[in-house]
MISETI-491329 format. One line per 10 residues: number of its first residue (from 1); for each residue x, y, z of N, C-alpha, C. Coordinates in nm, 3 decimals, m for minus. Each point is the difference from the previous one (the first is absolute). Last residue first. Layout:
BEGIN
NUM = X:Y:Z:X:Y:Z:X:Y:Z ~ ...
This chain:
BEGIN
111 = m21.574:12.481:m2.970:m0.106:m0.009:m0.005:m0.097:m0.066:m0.086 ~ 0.558:0.025:0.171:m0.110:0.004:m0.102:m0.142:m0.021:0.031 ~ 0.418:0.072:0.395:m0.121:m0.103:m0.119:m0.061:0.085:m0.097 ~ 0.437:0.188:0.241:m0.121:0.011:0.039:m0.045:m0.127:m0.078 ~ 0.456:0.227:0.257:m0.045:m0.082:m0.129:m0.131:m0.007:0.060 ~ 0.435:0.351:0.104:m0.185:m0.052:0.053:m0.028:m0.070:m0.160 ~ 0.492:0.199:0.260:m0.034:m0.024:m0.110:m0.167:m0.098:0.033 ~ 0.494:0.407:0.146:m0.176:m0.076:0.057:m0.072:m0.047:m0.119 ~ 0.526:0.222:0.180:m0.112:m0.051:m0.115:m0.088:m0.091:0.058 ~ 0.423:0.383:0.154:m0.110:m0.101:0.056:m0.106:m0.023:m0.122
101 = 0.546:0.204:0.006:m0.140:m0.014:m0.032:m0.066:m0.123:0.072 ~ 0.507:0.354:m0.006:m0.063:m0.119:m0.035:m0.173:0.005:0.040 ~ 0.511:0.294:m0.111:m0.150:m0.007:0.005:m0.043:m0.174:0.035 ~ 0.459:0.335:0.037:m0.052:m0.150:m0.035:m0.123:0.009:0.025 ~ 0.275:0.446:m0.072:m0.097:m0.067:0.043:m0.009:m0.133:m0.013 ~ 0.436:0.339:0.035:m0.104:m0.105:m0.078:m0.088:m0.032:0.074 ~ 0.287:0.476:0.029:m0.088:m0.112:0.064:m0.011:m0.060:m0.142 ~ 0.470:0.271:0.080:m0.135:m0.005:m0.069:m0.081:m0.120:0.074 ~ 0.463:0.299:0.129:m0.059:m0.091:0.009:m0.162:m0.002:m0.082 ~ 0.530:0.251:0.054:m0.146:m0.001:0.013:m0.043:m0.116:0.018
91 = 0.469:0.145:m0.061:m0.066:m0.045:0.111:m0.151:0.002:0.033 ~ 0.251:0.101:m0.418:0.079:0.060:0.096:m0.091:0.014:0.106 ~ m0.214:m0.320:m0.345:0.099:0.043:m0.021:0.040:0.146:0.128 ~ m0.303:m0.433:0.064:0.023:0.083:m0.091:0.122:0.080:0.024 ~ m0.284:m0.446:0.217:0.089:0.102:0.017:0.010:0.042:m0.159 ~ m0.406:m0.214:0.264:0.102:m0.036:m0.130:0.081:0.113:0.005 ~ m0.383:m0.239:0.320:0.085:0.145:m0.038:0.090:m0.062:m0.077 ~ m0.519:m0.201:0.148:0.111:m0.021:m0.009:0.088:0.140:m0.051 ~ m0.500:m0.187:0.186:0.041:0.088:m0.025:0.159:0.029:0.004 ~ m0.478:m0.342:m0.057:0.120:m0.006:0.056:0.101:0.149:m0.078
81 = m0.579:m0.057:0.087:0.102:0.063:m0.068:0.159:m0.058:0.067 ~ m0.514:m0.201:0.041:0.103:0.071:0.042:0.115:0.026:m0.070 ~ m0.436:m0.120:m0.283:0.028:m0.066:0.148:0.127:0.130:0.042 ~ m0.419:0.040:m0.417:0.119:m0.007:0.064:0.040:m0.010:0.157 ~ m0.384:m0.270:m0.331:0.031:0.126:0.060:0.130:0.029:0.054 ~ m0.346:m0.283:m0.369:0.158:0.047:0.073:m0.051:0.115:0.057 ~ m0.369:m0.382:m0.251:0.092:0.123:0.033:0.103:0.017:0.101 ~ m0.448:m0.299:m0.270:0.158:m0.023:0.047:0.049:0.154:0.008 ~ m0.512:m0.308:m0.087:0.073:0.125:0.039:0.157:m0.037:0.028 ~ m0.281:m0.323:m0.218:m0.098:0.126:0.006:0.049:0.098:0.082
71 = 0.155:m0.458:m0.268:0.038:0.101:0.063:m0.083:0.116:0.003 ~ m0.179:m0.523:m0.051:0.074:0.124:m0.068:0.027:0.125:0.091 ~ m0.227:m0.568:m0.042:0.047:0.100:0.120:0.092:0.106:m0.124 ~ m0.233:m0.428:m0.074:m0.057:0.105:m0.036:0.017:0.093:0.093 ~ 0.230:m0.394:m0.013:m0.018:0.007:m0.132:m0.072:0.129:m0.051 ~ 0.081:m0.197:0.481:0.132:0.087:m0.063:m0.017:0.000:m0.148 ~ m0.367:m0.022:0.421:0.024:m0.067:m0.132:0.132:0.067:m0.090 ~ m0.130:m0.004:0.534:m0.037:0.075:m0.107:0.069:m0.072:m0.110 ~ 0.005:m0.034:0.524:m0.051:m0.096:m0.077:m0.027:0.045:m0.155 ~ 0.220:0.206:0.372:m0.140:0.045:0.005:m0.066:m0.097:m0.113
61 = 0.467:m0.032:0.185:m0.102:0.060:0.110:m0.110:0.029:m0.034 ~ 0.305:m0.218:m0.316:m0.033:m0.087:0.131:m0.075:0.065:0.120 ~ 0.039:0.184:m0.447:m0.035:m0.144:m0.005:0.014:m0.054:0.131 ~ 0.141:0.417:m0.071:m0.173:0.019:m0.021:m0.038:m0.147:0.006 ~ 0.429:0.101:0.098:m0.081:0.078:0.123:m0.135:m0.058:m0.054 ~ 0.366:m0.073:m0.282:m0.033:m0.109:0.084:m0.112:0.031:0.100 ~ 0.083:0.316:m0.338:m0.039:m0.114:m0.022:m0.023:m0.102:0.058 ~ 0.274:0.350:0.120:m0.158:0.032:0.006:m0.117:m0.076:m0.060 ~ 0.505:m0.065:m0.025:m0.060:m0.008:0.154:m0.139:0.040:m0.029 ~ 0.201:0.023:m0.388:m0.018:m0.144:0.070:m0.015:0.006:0.113
51 = 0.073:0.423:m0.160:m0.133:m0.076:m0.080:m0.002:m0.119:0.035 ~ 0.373:0.205:0.146:m0.118:0.058:0.098:m0.126:m0.075:m0.049 ~ 0.409:m0.069:m0.221:m0.038:m0.080:0.148:m0.105:0.040:0.042 ~ 0.100:0.239:m0.392:m0.036:m0.158:m0.029:0.007:m0.066:0.140 ~ 0.128:0.444:0.034:m0.099:m0.012:m0.036:m0.103:m0.149:m0.031 ~ 0.488:0.073:0.073:m0.085:0.015:0.130:m0.122:0.028:m0.019 ~ 0.248:m0.047:m0.389:0.043:m0.107:0.079:m0.083:m0.009:0.156 ~ m0.015:0.362:m0.369:m0.073:m0.134:0.001:0.022:m0.110:0.077 ~ 0.264:0.458:m0.016:m0.143:m0.014:0.089:m0.075:m0.139:0.001 ~ 0.397:0.155:m0.284:0.032:m0.096:0.155:m0.144:m0.007:0.068
41 = 0.001:m0.021:m0.543:m0.025:0.097:0.116:0.043:m0.066:0.140 ~ m0.104:m0.181:m0.494:0.129:0.036:0.035:0.018:0.113:0.095 ~ m0.393:m0.390:m0.065:0.018:0.154:m0.010:0.138:0.026:0.014 ~ m0.254:m0.413:0.081:0.050:0.024:m0.118:0.092:0.124:m0.039 ~ m0.298:m0.198:0.394:0.159:m0.050:m0.014:0.047:0.046:m0.114 ~ m0.409:0.247:0.074:0.121:0.015:0.136:0.116:m0.119:m0.054 ~ m0.347:m0.092:m0.271:0.044:0.179:m0.047:0.139:m0.012:0.139 ~ m0.255:m0.394:0.058:0.046:m0.023:m0.160:0.107:0.172:m0.025 ~ m0.349:0.002:0.343:0.148:m0.082:0.066:0.107:m0.018:m0.111 ~ m0.462:0.161:m0.081:0.077:0.088:0.067:0.154:m0.030:0.028
31 = m0.332:m0.282:m0.232:0.070:0.114:m0.073:0.073:0.086:0.064 ~ m0.239:m0.317:0.307:0.104:m0.041:m0.135:0.072:0.038:m0.097 ~ m0.344:0.193:0.278:0.108:m0.005:0.085:0.110:m0.094:m0.066 ~ m0.337:0.350:m0.298:m0.021:m0.135:0.110:0.118:m0.064:0.051 ~ m0.071:0.542:m0.055:0.060:m0.101:m0.105:m0.051:m0.126:0.091 ~ m0.037:0.491:0.138:m0.101:m0.062:m0.070:0.020:m0.089:m0.091 ~ 0.446:0.195:0.153:m0.131:0.052:0.055:m0.117:m0.032:m0.060 ~ 0.512:m0.071:m0.134:m0.119:m0.099:0.042:m0.110:0.016:0.051 ~ 0.319:0.353:m0.137:m0.008:m0.115:m0.139:m0.086:m0.120:0.067 ~ 0.117:0.395:0.289:m0.106:m0.004:m0.100:m0.014:m0.066:m0.097
21 = 0.276:m0.075:0.329:m0.106:m0.033:0.060:m0.111:0.053:m0.087 ~ 0.470:0.062:m0.111:m0.035:m0.175:m0.015:m0.157:m0.015:0.057 ~ 0.184:0.435:0.027:0.014:m0.051:m0.139:m0.049:m0.123:0.002 ~ 0.071:0.210:0.438:m0.151:0.021:m0.075:0.027:m0.023:m0.131 ~ 0.371:m0.079:0.228:m0.072:m0.075:0.035:m0.118:m0.002:m0.060 ~ 0.331:0.335:m0.007:0.014:m0.101:m0.087:m0.083:m0.140:0.018 ~ m0.015:0.363:0.248:m0.066:0.083:m0.119:0.043:m0.130:m0.113 ~ 0.103:m0.018:0.437:m0.152:m0.025:0.014:m0.035:0.039:m0.146 ~ 0.509:m0.187:0.159:m0.079:0.146:m0.004:m0.152:m0.060:m0.043 ~ 0.306:m0.323:0.265:m0.025:0.031:m0.123:m0.092:0.116:m0.008
11 = 0.106:m0.367:0.367:0.101:0.110:m0.047:m0.006:0.021:m0.142 ~ m0.387:m0.174:0.335:0.055:m0.023:m0.114:0.119:0.121:m0.042 ~ m0.334:m0.039:0.416:0.134:0.034:0.021:0.074:m0.083:m0.153 ~ m0.472:m0.215:0.093:0.051:0.133:0.047:0.147:m0.002:m0.010 ~ m0.468:m0.276:m0.244:0.152:m0.006:0.074:0.073:0.139:0.019 ~ m0.512:m0.281:m0.034:0.068:0.129:m0.033:0.137:m0.051:0.060 ~ m0.537:m0.204:m0.176:0.110:m0.013:0.040:0.109:0.121:0.009 ~ m0.580:m0.246:m0.049:0.140:0.126:0.015:0.126:m0.060:0.035 ~ m0.522:m0.142:m0.198:0.113:m0.050:0.087:0.119:0.113:m0.022 ~ m0.599:m0.019:m0.009:0.157:0.042:m0.071:0.075:m0.083:0.098
1 = m0.543:0.023:m0.130:0.077:m0.058:0.033:0.156:0.037:m0.012
């Protein structure tokens, strides 16, 4: 049995989110929440919120024991890119890509 949670259109680069997800993969839920809460990265906040959502899904929808849960899968996919223009010298314009992320997290019970 698995519990899944997903958040879309997070205004953060997938590359930055992946750093946090690599740290919490295959960890027990309580350890993963502690890591996401204490890491000095901006991606820690949405990942922690997503972890708590997946934990609530597991407890309420699937009646799983929260002490036996661990992060079995977590991955990030690139979302739509907001394209912005930065004025430069001599009338030129440089493009700035504001990237977004879709984060998915799956919790499973230990056998």
